[in-house]
C-alpha positions as CSV (number, residue, x, y, z in Angstrom):
1,M,-17.5,4.0,-17.0
2,A,-14.4,3.2,-15.1
3,R,-13.3,-0.5,-14.7
4,I,-11.1,-1.9,-12.0
5,I,-9.5,-5.3,-12.7
6,L,-8.2,-7.0,-9.6
7,V,-5.7,-9.8,-9.9
8,H,-5.1,-12.0,-6.8
9,G,-1.8,-13.7,-5.9
10,W,-0.4,-17.2,-5.8
11,G,-2.7,-19.4,-3.7
12,G,-5.2,-16.5,-3.5
13,S,-8.7,-15.9,-4.9
14,P,-11.2,-13.0,-5.2
15,Q,-12.7,-14.3,-1.9
16,K,-9.4,-14.1,0.1
17,D,-7.4,-11.5,2.0
18,W,-8.5,-7.8,1.4
19,F,-10.2,-8.4,-2.0
20,P,-13.8,-8.9,-0.6
21,W,-13.5,-5.8,1.6
22,L,-12.1,-3.7,-1.3
23,K,-14.8,-4.9,-3.6
24,A,-17.5,-3.9,-1.0
25,E,-15.8,-0.5,-0.5
26,L,-15.5,0.2,-4.2
27,S,-19.0,-0.9,-5.1
28,N,-20.1,2.4,-3.6
29,E,-17.8,4.4,-5.9
30,G,-19.5,3.3,-9.1
31,P,-16.7,1.5,-11.2
32,T,-17.3,-1.9,-12.7
33,L,-15.2,-4.4,-10.7
34,I,-13.7,-7.4,-12.5
35,M,-12.1,-10.0,-10.2
36,P,-11.1,-13.1,-12.2
37,E,-10.4,-16.4,-10.5
38,M,-7.0,-17.1,-11.9
39,P,-6.4,-20.7,-13.0
40,D,-4.7,-23.3,-10.9
41,T,-3.8,-20.8,-8.2
42,A,-1.7,-23.3,-6.3
43,N,0.5,-23.7,-9.4
44,P,0.4,-20.3,-11.2
45,N,1.4,-20.8,-14.9
46,M,2.6,-17.5,-16.4
47,H,1.1,-18.1,-19.8
48,A,-2.3,-19.3,-18.4
49,W,-2.5,-16.3,-16.0
50,I,-1.7,-13.7,-18.7
51,A,-4.2,-15.4,-21.1
52,T,-6.9,-15.2,-18.4
53,L,-6.2,-11.6,-17.7
54,S,-6.2,-10.8,-21.4
55,K,-9.6,-12.5,-21.8
56,V,-11.3,-10.6,-19.0
57,A,-9.6,-7.2,-19.7
58,G,-10.7,-6.8,-23.3
59,I,-9.8,-3.4,-24.7
60,I,-8.1,-1.2,-22.2
61,D,-8.3,2.6,-22.1
62,S,-7.8,5.5,-19.7
63,K,-10.8,4.4,-17.7
64,T,-9.3,0.9,-17.1
65,F,-7.4,0.5,-13.8
66,F,-5.5,-2.6,-12.5
67,V,-4.8,-3.7,-8.9
68,G,-2.6,-6.7,-8.3
69,H,-1.2,-8.6,-5.4
70,S,2.1,-10.4,-5.4
71,I,2.3,-12.6,-8.5
72,G,-0.8,-10.9,-9.7
73,C,1.4,-7.8,-10.1
74,Q,3.7,-9.7,-12.4
75,T,0.7,-10.9,-14.3
76,I,-0.5,-7.4,-14.9
77,L,2.9,-6.1,-16.0
78,R,3.5,-9.0,-18.4
79,Y,0.0,-8.6,-19.8
80,L,0.5,-4.8,-20.3
81,A,3.8,-5.5,-22.1
82,H,2.0,-7.8,-24.6
83,V,-1.2,-5.9,-25.5
84,P,-0.7,-5.2,-29.2
85,N,-2.5,-2.2,-30.6
86,Q,-4.1,-1.4,-27.3
87,G,-4.9,1.8,-25.5
88,V,-3.3,3.0,-22.3
89,A,-4.7,2.1,-18.9
90,G,-5.5,4.9,-16.4
91,G,-3.3,3.5,-13.7
92,V,-1.9,0.4,-11.9
93,L,-1.6,-0.3,-8.2
94,L,0.8,-3.1,-7.3
95,V,0.6,-4.5,-3.8
96,A,3.7,-6.5,-2.6
97,P,5.2,-6.8,-6.1
98,W,8.4,-8.6,-6.7
99,T,11.1,-9.5,-9.3
100,K,13.0,-11.7,-6.8
101,L,11.9,-13.6,-3.7
102,K,13.3,-14.3,-0.3
103,P,14.4,-18.0,0.3
104,E,11.5,-18.3,2.8
105,S,9.1,-18.0,-0.1
106,Y,9.7,-21.6,-1.0
107,E,7.7,-23.5,1.6
108,K,7.8,-26.7,-0.4
109,P,10.6,-28.0,-2.8
110,E,8.3,-27.6,-5.8
111,D,7.6,-23.9,-5.1
112,Y,10.9,-22.8,-6.7
113,A,10.0,-24.7,-9.9
114,I,6.7,-22.9,-10.0
115,A,8.3,-19.5,-9.3
116,R,11.3,-20.0,-11.6
117,P,9.7,-18.8,-14.9
118,W,8.4,-15.7,-13.2
119,L,11.8,-15.0,-11.8
120,E,13.9,-15.8,-14.8
121,M,11.9,-14.5,-17.8
122,P,12.6,-10.7,-17.9
123,I,9.7,-8.3,-17.6
124,P,9.5,-6.1,-20.7
125,W,9.4,-2.9,-18.5
126,D,9.3,-0.4,-21.3
127,M,6.4,-2.0,-23.0
128,A,4.5,-2.4,-19.7
129,K,5.2,1.3,-18.9
130,A,3.9,2.4,-22.3
131,H,0.5,0.9,-21.5
132,A,-0.4,2.7,-18.3
133,K,-0.4,6.3,-17.3
134,K,0.7,5.8,-13.7
135,F,2.1,3.1,-11.5
136,V,2.0,3.0,-7.7
137,C,3.7,0.2,-5.6
138,L,2.8,-0.6,-2.0
139,F,5.4,-2.5,0.0
140,S,5.6,-3.7,3.7
141,D,8.8,-3.3,5.7
142,N,8.4,-6.8,7.1
143,D,7.2,-8.7,4.1
144,Y,8.6,-12.3,4.5
145,F,8.5,-13.0,0.8
146,V,9.4,-9.7,-0.9
147,F,12.7,-7.7,-0.5
148,V,11.7,-4.1,0.2
149,D,14.8,-2.9,-1.8
150,D,13.2,-4.5,-4.9
151,S,11.1,-1.3,-4.9
152,K,14.1,0.4,-6.6
153,N,13.4,-1.7,-9.7
154,F,9.8,-0.6,-9.9
155,K,10.8,3.1,-9.3
156,E,13.6,3.0,-11.9
157,K,11.9,0.8,-14.6
158,L,8.3,2.1,-14.3
159,G,8.7,5.5,-12.7
160,A,6.4,4.1,-10.0
161,E,5.5,6.0,-6.9
162,I,6.8,3.8,-4.0
163,I,5.1,3.6,-0.6
164,V,6.4,1.4,2.2
165,E,4.1,0.7,5.1
166,Q,5.0,-0.8,8.5
167,N,4.1,-4.3,9.7
168,K,1.7,-5.4,6.9
169,G,3.7,-8.7,6.1
170,H,2.7,-9.9,2.6
171,Y,-0.7,-8.2,2.8
172,T,-2.7,-11.4,3.6
173,T,-5.3,-12.3,6.1
174,A,-2.7,-14.1,8.1
175,D,-1.0,-10.8,8.4
176,G,-4.2,-9.1,9.7
177,C,-4.8,-7.5,6.3
178,E,-8.5,-8.2,5.6
179,R,-9.0,-4.4,5.5
180,V,-6.3,-2.2,4.2
181,P,-7.4,1.5,4.1
182,S,-4.3,2.5,2.2
183,I,-5.1,0.3,-0.7
184,L,-8.6,1.8,-1.0
185,E,-7.1,5.3,-0.8
186,L,-4.5,4.5,-3.5
187,V,-7.1,3.1,-5.8
188,K,-9.2,6.2,-5.5
189,K,-6.0,8.3,-6.1
190,I,-5.0,6.5,-9.3
191,M,-8.6,6.8,-10.6
192,K,-8.5,10.6,-10.1
193,G,-5.3,10.7,-12.3
């Protein structure tokens, strides 16, 4: 049976933004949904988040799919890069992924210190790419945290399909993104292969 593992972003939770809606929509499709509450979401520690994902993901295979939002995307990529002797996931959907952040991202002085390890520790792209059959990245043209041109990194390093939507901000409830039909359609698409 297919499994979909959803990883929320910084300050997020499985009960925020489009995650509850997506869970409700996908529950009719039959896959097992795994939505971990990541630790200390206001202060996301890379090692703790990767360890949490590793614990809930278990053994991955072609029927395992990942969906991440923002820093959750980084968590998925870093997890995939460090899964020794693992199988290959069926696909990965990254919503508002990033490798660099706009200055507006740092609302408080301590935010840069939190983001710094995620920004400065290189993602082992080749290793991540080797552990998933397909990558799709969804960007918004008016994201106030993420540079849309960062999409080039994901296309070049992962061979990802890049989709840029209009006026979705950072894909949060504050941006009117409690329901995002394109995310549902893309999840269905990666599950079909």
